[in-house]
N, C-alpha and C positions, 0 to 999 in steps of 0.2 A: 448857431453855427455849423453843421452839418460837413464831417471829414464823411462821410459815407457817403459812395456816388450811388446814386436813388432812380434806376430807366426805365419809366411802365410796360420799356416794349421787354425790360430783360426778368431775368430771377435767379436772383443770384443767394445761391445754396451754399452752408454753412457746409461742415461735415468730419468725421474724421474719422479717416479708412484704419482705423483700430475697432473701429464699432461697425458690428454685426448690421448693428441697426440700421444707422445713415448712413453704413454703405445700400439696406437695402432701395433707405426710398430714391437712392440716387436715384432710379430708374423709374416711380415714380415723378418725379423732379422733373425730369428727361419728357416724361411725356407729355406735359406743361404745356401749351405753344404757344414756349418765348424758345427767344434762344435762352443760353443754362451757358449762366458763368459759373465753376466749380472750384471754393478753395479748399482743400484740401490741412487741416490745419495742422497733421502731419509734417507737411509735407510745403508748408508757407506764412508765414509768420502775420498775423494779425495786431494792429496798433494797440495799445494800451487806451489809445480815444476811442476807437476803432467797437473795439470792447464794448464799454460804458455805452456805447452811442443803441448799439445793436438791445442789453438790458433797455435802455431803456426809451427804446419805442417799445417792447414786450411787453415791458413793462413790470420790469419783474431786481430783485436785484443780481448783479451779479456770480452771484453764490448759488442762486436756483439754475442759471443754467444747467453745471456741474454733476453727475452721477462721480462726486465718491465713496460714495459707499453699491454702487457698482462692484459684481465679483471682476469682472474683465481692465478695471481701471485701477490703474497704480496705486500702490497707500498711500495716503500722503498726509495721514496724522489726522485723528479732533482735525474737524474742519469745520466744530458748530462756532465757533473764537475768531474764524479768519476775518481781517481785517478784508477791506478792497489791493487794497495793496498784495496783499498776502494772495490773492484769487489770480490775481492779472501777474503777478510773475510767475505761481506753481501752472497756469492754462501753460506757459509760449514751455516749459517741459514737460509736460504734463498732457503729449493732445487724451489723450484715453477717457480723459477727465467728460469731453464729451462725447455724450453713449445716445445724446438722443439734438439732431441735425438740428438746424437755424435756413429761414427762407423771405427773405424778403426779396418784396416788390413792392420797388417807386417808399411806399411815405408806408406800408402793410409788413408786417415782418408775424414769425410763425417761430416757435422750438416744439419738431414735436416729438409728440410722447406717445403719438398711434399711428398705425396710418388712414387713421380715419380720417384726422390735425389732418395731412396731405389736399386728401379726398380736398374735404369741405373749403382749407386753402384755394385751393385750384377751381372749384363750381365758382368761389368769392368773385377770383382774376376773373376767369371767364366772365362768369355775368356785370362785371369790368366794362371789358365790349362792348357791351350791344347796346 
């Protein structure tokens, strides 16, 4: 059962306002020909269930969504031994760990690590329309 609303006509963009890259990619996300819903995790909480669903959609472990080694991220210590429950607690209190934003449309999700990721995702969405 999915807890994440997935609308084909809408792009869900999840980012941290504490990430320069996340803010920069927001402009690219807004250029996609879809209604956009943004979630800035600095100002809005995402439930633990939703975080797990997002990681599953992307096909990564929960910890792979976050960047504890990034210089802009607050120090959380040695993240190599964190359990899922640890990540769920930490991200709620340390949104700077989400340095790379997430885009979701319907049943497709991408963890944006480079500018080209957003462009490729946009092309795939446009090809689905035609």
